[in-house]
C-alpha positions in Angstrom: -26.1 57.7 18.7 -24.3 59.8 21.3 -26.0 62.8 22.6 -24.6 65.4 25.1 -27.2 68.0 25.5 -26.1 71.4 26.8 -22.7 70.0 28.1 -21.7 68.8 24.7 -20.1 65.5 23.7 -16.6 64.5 24.8 -15.1 61.3 23.3 -12.0 60.0 25.3 -11.8 56.4 24.3 -11.6 54.2 21.1 -15.0 53.8 19.4 -16.1 51.6 16.4 -19.4 51.9 14.6 -20.1 49.1 12.2 -22.9 51.2 10.7 -23.8 54.9 11.0 -22.6 57.1 13.8 -24.6 60.1 15.0 -23.2 62.6 17.4 -25.6 65.4 18.7 -25.0 68.3 21.0 -27.4 71.1 21.7 -25.4 74.3 20.8 -22.4 72.8 22.6 -19.1 71.3 21.5 -18.3 67.8 20.2 -14.7 67.1 21.2 -12.3 64.2 21.0 -9.7 64.1 23.7 -8.2 60.6 23.1 -8.7 57.4 21.3 -9.6 56.7 17.7 -13.0 56.7 16.0 -13.8 54.2 13.2 -17.1 54.4 11.5 -18.0 52.2 8.5 -21.2 54.1 7.6 -22.0 57.8 7.6 -20.9 59.9 10.5 -23.2 62.8 11.3 -22.1 65.4 13.9 -24.5 68.2 14.8 -23.3 70.8 17.3 -25.6 73.8 16.5 -23.5 76.9 17.5 -20.8 74.7 19.1 -17.5 73.6 17.5 -16.7 70.1 16.3 -13.1 68.8 16.8 -12.6 65.1 15.8 -9.1 65.4 14.4 -6.9 62.9 16.2 -4.6 60.6 14.2 -6.1 57.2 13.4 -9.7 58.3 12.9 -11.4 56.6 9.9 -14.7 58.1 8.8 -16.2 56.4 5.6 -18.4 59.5 5.1 -18.6 62.6 7.3 -21.3 65.3 7.5 -21.1 68.0 10.2 -22.8 71.2 11.2 -21.4 73.5 13.8 -19.5 76.8 14.1 -16.0 75.5 13.4 -15.4 71.9 12.2 -12.0 70.1 12.4 -11.9 66.5 11.2 
């Protein structure tokens, strides 16, 4: 699980989850600036009133569920 609190979550490197991946931010954005994300299980991203942007080429989410203001995957 990655949590970012009030500052949000910023992913800037490659990441692989062999199981489930959970991304939590407290009413803040979850943003990917570089790298690829590969998750074999369910990816859950919760940003409250923040936006979720995980749309870089090469990402591979087996299953994705997100909640936020605007979601781009």
